[in-house]
C-alpha positions as CSV (number, residue, x, y, z in Angstrom):
1,M,12.9,20.7,-6.5
2,T,12.2,17.1,-7.3
3,K,9.1,16.8,-9.7
4,P,6.5,14.1,-9.2
5,I,6.3,11.2,-11.7
6,V,2.6,10.7,-10.9
7,R,0.1,13.3,-10.1
8,V,-3.6,12.2,-9.6
9,S,-6.4,14.6,-8.9
10,Q,-10.2,13.8,-8.2
11,L,-9.7,10.4,-9.0
12,A,-13.2,8.5,-8.6
13,K,-14.4,5.1,-9.6
14,T,-18.2,3.8,-9.2
15,Y,-19.0,0.3,-10.7
16,H,-23.0,1.6,-10.8
17,H,-25.1,4.3,-9.4
18,K,-26.2,2.5,-6.5
19,D,-22.6,1.4,-5.3
20,P,-20.5,3.6,-3.1
21,H,-17.6,5.3,-4.4
22,V,-14.8,2.8,-4.8
23,L,-12.3,5.6,-5.0
24,N,-13.7,8.7,-3.8
25,R,-12.2,11.6,-5.7
26,V,-8.4,10.8,-4.1
27,S,-5.7,13.3,-5.2
28,F,-2.1,12.3,-4.9
29,E,1.7,12.6,-5.9
30,L,4.1,9.9,-6.6
31,Y,8.3,10.9,-6.3
32,P,11.2,9.5,-7.7
33,H,13.4,7.1,-6.0
34,T,10.6,6.0,-3.4
35,I,9.0,2.7,-2.0
36,Y,5.4,3.7,-1.1
37,G,3.0,1.3,0.9
38,L,-0.4,1.5,-0.3
39,I,-1.9,0.1,2.9
40,G,-5.9,-0.3,3.8
41,R,-8.4,-3.5,4.3
42,N,-9.7,-5.4,1.9
43,S,-12.0,-3.7,-0.5
44,A,-10.2,-0.2,0.7
45,G,-9.8,0.2,-3.1
46,K,-6.1,-0.4,-3.4
47,T,-6.4,-2.8,-6.4
48,T,-8.9,-0.2,-8.1
49,L,-6.3,2.5,-7.7
50,L,-3.5,0.7,-9.0
51,T,-5.5,-0.3,-12.5
52,A,-6.7,2.9,-12.8
53,L,-3.2,4.4,-12.7
54,M,-2.3,1.5,-15.6
55,N,-5.6,3.0,-17.5
56,Q,-6.9,-0.7,-17.3
57,I,-10.0,0.5,-15.7
58,Q,-11.7,3.9,-16.8
59,A,-12.2,6.3,-14.0
60,D,-15.0,8.6,-13.8
61,S,-15.2,11.5,-15.6
62,G,-13.5,14.8,-14.0
63,S,-10.5,12.1,-12.7
64,F,-7.0,13.4,-14.0
65,I,-4.0,10.9,-14.2
66,E,-0.6,12.1,-15.5
67,L,2.3,9.7,-15.5
68,F,5.7,11.2,-16.5
69,G,4.5,14.5,-17.5
70,E,1.8,12.7,-19.9
71,S,-1.8,12.7,-19.8
72,G,-2.2,9.9,-21.7
73,F,-1.0,6.5,-21.9
74,S,1.6,6.4,-24.7
75,S,4.0,3.6,-25.6
76,S,6.7,5.4,-24.0
77,V,4.9,5.8,-20.7
78,L,3.8,1.9,-20.9
79,A,7.5,1.1,-21.3
80,K,8.4,3.0,-18.1
81,T,5.5,1.4,-16.0
82,H,4.6,-2.3,-14.8
83,L,1.7,-3.5,-12.6
84,M,1.8,-6.9,-11.2
85,R,-1.5,-8.1,-10.5
86,T,-2.7,-10.8,-7.8
87,G,-4.0,-14.1,-9.8
88,Q,-2.5,-13.3,-12.9
89,T,-4.1,-15.5,-16.0
90,Y,-2.1,-17.1,-18.6
91,S,-3.0,-18.8,-21.8
92,D,-2.7,-23.0,-22.1
93,D,0.3,-22.8,-24.1
94,T,2.4,-20.2,-22.1
95,R,5.2,-21.2,-20.1
96,V,7.2,-19.8,-17.8
97,F,10.2,-19.3,-20.2
98,H,7.5,-17.5,-22.6
99,V,6.7,-15.2,-20.0
100,L,10.1,-14.1,-19.4
101,R,10.5,-13.6,-23.2
102,M,7.6,-11.4,-23.8
103,A,8.8,-9.3,-20.5
104,E,12.1,-8.7,-22.2
105,I,10.5,-7.8,-25.4
106,A,8.4,-5.4,-23.5
107,Y,11.0,-3.5,-21.3
108,P,13.8,-1.8,-22.8
109,M,15.7,-1.5,-19.5
110,W,15.3,-5.4,-18.6
111,D,17.8,-7.0,-16.6
112,A,17.8,-10.8,-17.8
113,E,20.7,-11.8,-14.8
114,L,18.0,-10.7,-12.2
115,A,15.5,-12.4,-13.7
116,A,17.5,-15.3,-13.9
117,E,18.5,-15.0,-10.1
118,A,14.7,-14.6,-8.9
119,V,13.9,-17.6,-11.1
120,E,16.2,-19.8,-9.0
121,L,16.0,-17.7,-5.7
122,F,12.2,-19.1,-5.9
123,E,12.9,-22.2,-7.8
124,I,10.5,-21.6,-10.6
125,P,10.4,-24.3,-12.8
126,L,11.4,-22.7,-16.6
127,K,9.7,-25.2,-18.5
128,L,6.3,-25.6,-16.6
129,K,2.9,-23.9,-18.3
130,A,2.6,-20.9,-16.5
131,R,-1.0,-21.7,-15.5
132,K,-0.1,-24.9,-13.7
133,L,2.3,-23.0,-11.2
134,S,0.8,-22.8,-7.3
135,D,-0.3,-19.6,-6.3
136,G,2.9,-19.2,-4.5
137,Q,4.9,-19.6,-7.9
138,K,3.0,-17.8,-9.8
139,S,3.5,-14.6,-7.5
140,A,7.4,-15.3,-7.4
141,L,7.3,-15.2,-11.4
142,G,5.3,-11.9,-11.1
143,I,8.0,-10.8,-9.0
144,A,11.0,-12.0,-11.1
145,V,9.4,-9.8,-14.1
146,A,8.4,-7.1,-12.2
147,L,12.0,-6.4,-10.5
148,A,13.7,-7.5,-13.9
149,S,11.3,-5.0,-15.8
150,R,13.6,-2.1,-14.0
151,A,10.5,-0.1,-14.9
152,E,10.6,3.2,-13.2
153,L,7.1,3.1,-11.8
154,T,6.8,-0.4,-10.5
155,L,3.2,-1.2,-9.1
156,M,2.9,-4.4,-7.0
157,D,-0.6,-5.5,-6.1
158,E,-0.4,-7.8,-2.9
159,P,2.8,-9.5,-4.5
160,Y,3.2,-12.2,-1.9
161,T,0.1,-14.0,-2.4
162,G,0.6,-18.0,-1.8
163,L,4.1,-17.1,-0.4
164,D,5.5,-18.7,2.7
165,P,7.3,-16.7,5.2
166,V,10.8,-17.6,4.2
167,A,9.7,-16.9,0.3
168,R,8.4,-13.6,1.5
169,Q,11.6,-12.4,3.4
170,K,13.5,-13.5,0.1
171,F,11.1,-11.2,-1.6
172,Y,11.8,-8.2,0.9
173,D,15.6,-8.9,1.0
174,L,15.8,-8.7,-3.2
175,V,13.4,-5.8,-3.1
176,L,15.5,-3.6,-1.0
177,R,18.8,-4.9,-2.6
178,D,17.6,-4.0,-6.1
179,F,16.4,-0.6,-4.8
180,S,19.3,0.6,-3.3
181,E,21.5,-0.4,-6.5
182,N,18.7,0.4,-8.7
183,P,16.5,3.3,-7.2
184,R,13.1,3.8,-8.7
185,T,9.5,4.0,-7.5
186,F,7.3,1.0,-6.2
187,V,4.1,1.1,-4.8
188,I,3.2,-2.1,-3.0
189,S,-0.3,-2.7,-1.7
190,T,-0.5,-5.0,1.0
191,H,-2.5,-6.2,4.5
192,L,0.9,-7.6,6.1
193,I,1.5,-4.3,6.9
194,D,4.2,-4.7,10.1
195,E,5.8,-7.3,8.1
196,I,6.9,-5.4,5.2
197,A,7.1,-1.6,7.1
198,P,10.9,-2.2,7.2
199,L,10.8,-1.5,3.5
200,L,8.7,1.5,3.3
201,N,9.6,4.8,2.7
202,H,6.1,6.4,2.7
203,I,2.7,5.4,3.9
204,I,-0.5,6.0,1.7
205,L,-3.7,4.7,3.6
206,L,-6.8,4.0,1.6
207,E,-10.1,3.4,3.8
208,K,-13.3,3.1,1.7
209,G,-12.1,4.6,-1.3
210,S,-10.8,7.5,0.3
211,I,-7.1,8.5,1.3
212,L,-6.7,9.4,5.5
213,L,-3.1,9.3,5.7
214,N,-0.3,10.2,3.1
215,V,2.9,10.7,5.0
216,P,6.4,9.3,5.0
217,A,6.7,6.3,6.9
218,D,8.9,7.3,9.9
219,D,6.2,9.5,11.0
220,A,3.3,7.2,10.2
221,T,2.8,5.8,13.8
222,A,2.6,9.2,15.4
223,Y,-0.7,9.7,13.6
224,A,-2.5,7.2,16.0
225,H,-1.9,6.6,19.9
226,E,-3.2,4.6,23.0
227,I,-4.2,6.0,26.2
228,S,-5.0,4.4,29.5
229,G,-6.0,5.9,33.0
230,T,-9.0,6.4,35.4
231,D,-12.3,6.6,33.5
232,D,-12.6,10.1,34.4
233,A,-9.0,11.0,33.1
234,V,-9.4,9.3,29.7
235,A,-12.5,11.1,29.1
236,V,-11.2,14.3,30.4
237,Y,-8.3,13.8,28.0
238,L,-10.4,13.0,25.1
239,S,-12.7,16.0,25.7
240,R,-9.9,18.8,26.1
241,N,-8.3,17.8,23.0
242,N,-11.6,17.2,20.9
243,L,-10.7,13.4,20.1
244,E,-14.1,11.9,21.1
245,R,-15.1,11.3,17.5
246,S,-11.3,9.7,16.9
247,V,-11.8,6.9,19.3
248,A,-11.4,3.9,17.2
249,S,-12.2,1.2,20.4
250,S,-12.0,1.5,24.0
251,R,-12.6,-1.0,27.2
252,S,-13.3,-0.2,30.6
253,L,-12.5,-2.3,33.9
254,A,-12.6,-1.5,37.2
255,G,-12.7,2.2,37.0
256,R,-9.7,2.2,34.4
257,S,-10.3,2.9,30.8
258,T,-8.1,2.1,27.3
259,A,-8.7,3.8,24.1
260,L,-7.1,3.4,20.5
261,V,-7.2,7.1,19.1
262,A,-7.0,7.5,15.4
263,A,-5.1,10.8,15.6
264,E,-1.8,12.3,15.7
265,L,0.1,12.4,19.0
266,T,0.9,16.1,19.5
267,D,2.7,17.9,22.0
268,T,-0.4,19.3,23.4
269,C,-1.8,16.0,23.7
270,V,1.4,14.7,25.5
271,R,1.4,17.6,28.0
272,C,-2.5,17.1,29.0
273,A,-2.0,13.6,29.3
274,Q,0.9,14.1,31.6
275,S,-1.4,16.7,33.4
276,L,-3.9,14.2,34.1
277,G,-1.6,11.0,34.7
278,V,-2.9,9.5,31.4
279,A,-0.5,7.1,30.1
280,V,0.6,7.1,26.3
281,S,1.8,4.8,24.3
282,S,2.6,4.1,20.3
283,V,0.8,1.8,18.0
284,S,2.2,-0.5,15.4
285,L,1.5,0.4,11.8
286,Q,-0.9,-2.3,11.8
287,N,-2.7,-0.9,14.6
288,L,-2.7,2.4,13.2
289,V,-4.9,0.9,10.1
290,A,-7.2,-0.7,12.4
291,A,-7.5,2.5,14.4
292,Y,-8.3,4.5,11.3
293,S,-10.9,1.7,9.6
294,Q,-12.5,1.5,13.3
295,A,-12.8,5.2,13.7
296,T,-13.9,5.5,10.4
297,E,-16.6,3.0,10.6
298,R,-17.9,4.6,14.3
299,Q,-18.2,8.0,12.7
300,A,-20.5,6.7,9.8
301,Q,-22.7,4.9,12.5
302,S,-23.2,7.9,14.6
């Protein structure tokens, strides 16, 4: 059985006692050769989770993080991990080629050819001071370093900031090609969910510091569905399947209702819908996130 390269148990983070938990005792494992999508709304806790994994912020007591079988963050673990952060800052005199040279020293598996290819692909000026790059160029430089690092665990926090659609597609194509040639573990946090969906093997949905879903990408959209029918039929469907609290949004017009439901579409649900004349349709990954986010809000208010 394949062993996880990351084990996290009861990971929590609060910034002061008046704040809700930014991370609320989350537990999960990450496995080799997998592209994970860490998805969720802004302020869901995605950046905090990634920086906690890299030991760049101190988690609350009781939290446990193990990388590559080690509970500490040793030099050997550091050499096998990389975090690409949004809004990376650079010192005044650091030029693009300096960034690449420092990364080459830091990562023993550094791929200089891939770095050069990415620099050319995204048209990053090597001699320009890194702090003078545009937001898109800084993202492109971060992508170049992240991919060329060949780190076994590569974490990318909103890696496409400032990139136009053409540049984002270049990024997706480069990740897929590199992953197929050199499999490793990626965790990519994103809010451009449907756009990046074809890259992902696994989905971790984070909402208000809690993991709501942790499932293979191919199965993810089955965890929410939309229903429509007469007002009475929709109400009976929700009642029979105990889904009233899972309704994310609903609307009614001229005696017919439509509801977005943050719950798995089971065989029992399908049979029930058929018996009541309720139409059932699948949702996109973007709508899945919306469903769970909205349902969580409604439950908190009730």
